[in-house]
N, C-alpha and C positions, 0 to 999 in steps of 0.2 A: 725179414723184419723183424725189428728190435721192438721190446718193450717200452711202453710210454714211463718218461721220465718224470720229473718234478712239475707238476701242474702251472699252467698259464692262467688266466682270467678266465672266468664263466658268467654270462649274463644270462638270469632267468626270467622268465614272462611268468606272471602268477598262474598258479592251477585254478579252474573252475569247473563246477559242476552246474549244469542248466538243465532244467525240467522243462519237456517240450509235451504240448498235447497233441495228437493225431489232428492234421485240418481237414477239412472235409468241403467239396467243390460245392460253391454257391447255388443255393436252389436245391441241392440234391438231398432225398428224403433220408430222412436219420435213419440208421440201421437200426435194430432192436437189441439193446444191449446185452452180451451173454455176461455168465459169471465170471467167467476168467479176465475177460475187459475190466470188469469194475474191481477186481479184487490184486490187479497185476498192471498200476497203471507205465506207461513207457517214458523212461530218460532218455535224454541224450547226453554222454559225455563228450565236453568241449574241451579239449588240452591246446594251450599255446604252445607255439614254436618254443623249444629249449635250444640257445644258440652257446657255444663256447669255444674259446679263442685256441687255436692249436699253432704250435711254432713247430716248424719242421726243418730240421738239418742234416746235410752229409756228416760224415766223418771230418772232413776237415771243418766241420762249424758254420759252412755256407749256405745259407736260406736258400729252399728248393721252394720254385714258384712255380712248377708246371704241374702240381698234384691235382690227378680227377677225382671226380665223386667217387667211382668205383675203388679208388685206392685208399679210402677212409673207411674205418669199422669204428663204429660208437656201441659201447655198451653201457647199459644202466642196469646195477644190482645184478651184472653178470649175463644180463640179455639183451642179444643183438637188436638195436634199433635202426631204421631205413632213414638214411641222409637224405634228409629233404630239402635244403640250402647250403649253400656254399660261395662264400665271398672270399676274395682273395684282396689284402692289403699289402701292396709293395711300395716300398719306398714312398709311405702317404698317401700313395693313389689308390682308388679303390675299384674291384673290379667286379661286378655281380656275374659269377660263373653258373651259377644256377638258384633261381628263385623260386621260394617256397611255394606251394599251392596254395590257396585260401583254404581256410578250414570250412568243414562242411557247415553250412546254414542250418537252423532249423526248419522243421519240414513246414512246408505251406508258405514260406519267404521266400522271395526271389532278390539278390543282392545285385547291385551293380557291379560290374568287373571292378577289380581295384586296382589303382592306380601304383606303379612302381615307386618307391621310395626316393628321394633324391639321396645320392651319395655325398657325405660332409667327409671333408677331409679334415689334418687337423688333430691334435690329440689334448687330452685334459691332463692336468697335474695337479693332483693336491699334495703340499707340501706340509709335513707336519713335526713342528720343532718341539722335541717334548724336553723343553727347559728344565723340568723338573727332576730330570734324569742325566743330565748333562754336567759335568765338572765345569765349575767355574776358568779352573786354569785350561780346557780344552776352548775357551771361546773363541780364543783368535781362529784356533782350526776349523769351527763350525763357520765362522762368518767367510773366511776363505772359500768353503767348500760352498755356499750357497752363490758365493761371487760366480765360482766357477761352473756352476749349474745353468748360471744365468746364460752364461757365453757358449758353452758345449751341449747343454739338454734341451733347453727349452727355445724351438724355433718359431719363426713366422708362422702365424696361423693358431699357434698352440695357446690354449686357456690354461690358466693355472689360479690356485688360490693357495694363501697361507694360513695357517694358525698355529699358534704355540701354546703348550698347556700350562705357563705359570709366570711368572713375572717378566717374561720378554714382553706379553701384551699386544700379540701381533694377530690381526686378525685381517685378512684382506679377500674379499669376496673374488669369485672369478673373475679375469681380466685378460686381454691380451697384452699389456702394457707392462715389458719386461724389465724396466725402470723401477718397480715396483719392489722387484724380487731383489735388487741391490739394496732398495732402501730398507726393508725387511731385513736384510742380514746386518745392516749396522745397529740394529736394536737386538739383536740377539744377546744374550748373558744367560749361560748357564748357573743353575741353582740346585744342584743336588747335594745331598746330605753327604758329608764327609763320613768315611768309615766310624771316625770317632765318636760323632753326634747320632751314628745308628748305634754303637755299643751303648752309650751314655745316656740315649734318650728313653722315654716313657714304653714301657712292657705292658701288653696286654693278654690277654690269654690265649691268643692267636698269633703272638708276636710283636714287635716293632710297632705301635699304633703310627706314627708319623710316616713311615713309609709306606705301611699300607694305604692311608690316607691319600698319598702323593702319587701311588700305583693307581686306585681308585679314579681319580682326577684326570689322570692321561688318558687309562682306557675310555674314560667316558667322555672326554673332550672327542679323543678320535672318532668312536663310535658315534657321537652325533653328526660329524661333518659327513662320514661315509654314508649315512644314511641319506644324506640329500644329494649323494649322486645318483640314486637310482631313478630318480626323474631324469637324469639326462641320458638320450640313448642315441646309437649309432656313431658314438667315438669312442675312440680308444681312450680309457682310464687309468691311470696309473697313481698310486700312494706313494710319496718317498717319505718315511718314515726315520727321523735323524734321532737316534736314542742310543745311551748305552745300556740298555737292558733291564731288564728285573730280577730280582731275587727277593722273595718277602720274608726269607728267614735268614740271613746272612748273618757270618761272625758268629756262631752260635756258642761256638767255646768262650770266644772272648767276652761275650754278654754274661754268661755266666760266671765270670770270675777269672778262667785260666785259659789261655789262648789253646791251649795242649789237652784240657780236659772237657770234653762235651759231657754238659749234663750237670756240671757244679756249679750250684747254687750262688747268686751274690755275697750271703751271708757266709761261705765258706765250707757250708755241709755238703760233703759229698755223696753222691748217689752213681751206682752202677748207671750206665746209660741204658742198658736193656731191660731195667726195672725203673726207669724213671717215665712215668705214664704220663707228665707235663712233658716233657720235653718231645718224646716221641707223637704226641699228640697234635703241638704246636707245627711240629715240622708237616705232620701231615695236611692240617688246616691249610697252614700255608702253600702248600703245593695245589691242593683242590682248587683253592680260591685263584690262585695264579692261571689255573689252566681254565677255570670257567669264565675269566675277564678275556684271556686269548680268544677263547671259542667265539664268545660274542662278538668279537671284533671281525674275526676272519668270516663269519658267517653274515656277517652286515657288509664286508666286500665283495664276497662271492655273489651275495646275491643283487650288487650294483654292479656286476661284472667288471669289478675293478682288484687291479695287482697291486700288492703292496711290496716294495722294495726296500728292505730295513738297512740304515748305515749305521755303523758304528763310530763315531768321531776319533776313539781313543787309537784306532790304527794297532800297531801291534803292539800288545800288553805286556811289560816284562812285570817286576814284581811291585810291592808297594811302596807308598812313600815312606822315607825313613822314619820322619814326623810320626808317623801311625802308628810306629811298634807293632804290627800286626803279622799275627803266625802264616809262615808262606803257605802251608796246605788251605788255611781257612782262604787267604787272599785268592789262590787258584780255583779254590771251590767257588767263591763270588763270582769270578770272573767268567771261569766256565759256564755255571748257571745265567750268568745275565746274557752272556753269547746265545746261548742254547733258546733261550725265550725269544730271541730276534730272528733265528731260523725258524722257529716255527712257525710264527706269525707270517714271514713272507713264503715259506713252502707251500703252506696251507691256502694260499691264494694264488699260485703259481708264479711268485717272483723268487727272489734270493736275497740272501743276505751278504752287506758287505763287511764282515767281521775281521778283526784281528789280521789284517792289511792297510798298507799305507797308501796305496796307488789307486786313489779316488775317480781318475781320470778314465782309467781301464775301467771300472765299474759304471761310471755313466755312459762309456760308448756301448756298452752292452746293455744299459736300461735302452737308451737310444735304438739301438738296434731291434729290441724286441718290442717296443711299441711300435715300430714303424713296418716290421715286415712280418705277416701272421695271417693265419686262416680264420674264418670264421663259420664254423659248421653247424649246421641247426638239424632238428629233428623233432618231431610229435611223440612223446613219450607213450608207449605202448603200457605203461603201468599208469591204472586210471585210480587208484587208490589215493583219493586226497589226505590220507590220515598217516601216509608214509613222509616225513616232512624231509628227513633227509636220507638222499639217493648217493650211490656211489657211481662216480663214472670213469670208463676208461677208453680211450682213444687211441687206435693203432692204424698202421698204413702197411698195407701190401707188398709195397715196394721196398725192397732189401738196401742195406746199407743208408736207411733213413729213418732216423730218430724223431719223436714227438715227444713235446710236452703240451700237457693240458692238464685242465683241475682234476681232483681225484673224487669229489662231490662238489654237491650242491643242497642247499637248503630251502626249502619253501619258507616263506613268511606265515607266521601263524595268523589266523583269523583272530579280529578284536573280539575280547568278552562281550558277551552281549549287557546291554546296560540295565539296571534294576532302579527300578522305581522307588 
């Protein structure tokens, strides 16, 4: 048995508490209440079914489609859970191998038998075009990429929607019409800041103000559309996130006057970097804010049972453009950090990042495969504590030479704050 690898997407139904009063038979005399019954009311904890998508492959990378319930092991916060449901999706077809038992009803209430849910084939793709972080010179590459996705990724029966973060002004609701994808591709235009614009731009106490604003707009746009996916159930949901990644404090040395001296001010006054509190604080705030923005997005995707696949259209990245006159070390640091941000977003939701490579067709085939062949494993959590909003997950298989991918954690949505008069 191999350990779980990078996670695949997970669907979380909400966690709730329900207080239940013991029922009495009609016409029966009410017993005399004792002190213990008055001081200790009875509550029933009702926990909804938690499901997670699991991809299982052998050493050759082939999908394994004959795993049984007994061959799956699920751990939440290190505690083994009992598998309650198992659904196989293979080649776009759905097979209910193990239906979950209905949750226990409150005492005194008799519910009719539940009907099995109708299986729904087809997938849902949400394309996020982060044109605020796409170089204008890469516009032809991005347009060709979307036309390729229309031909090789989106199939008959799949729904998709498209949204852009910037001036491309693309907003297409979920549709089956694949011609809309090519229509949107013709409108895409990159509008990222050039390195020289970042270096010469306005500075705030936390770094380049325009760069931080653009990143916040991009994450907010993606967050809003991902939250809407929570309303859709019983279909595989994937987000294809096209962006060149994020670094909220790039080219720090060049911004302070000399690309080879980190910590030198624009006025030419030199400070030793280890004694320059402004520079170190700025970097620390920038990294913390970027982590927070990414965490909010990935938590929303996990709650919606949606997997994010990030694509960097820059492909294999070499040196900076000659006319930018950048220090090679600072340029490489910028590329590395922006690519790493895309990896984190993808891996935290069970997807993968397509960075530093030019073979987009191979990546699209892998996305197609991962969204067509998978298991949905469900369980009723044995952790009734509603205050534990983030829970770690680990899925294993007892079959040797089989590797599984699943999400590492899921987060509950915080309850709304009570309204005050």
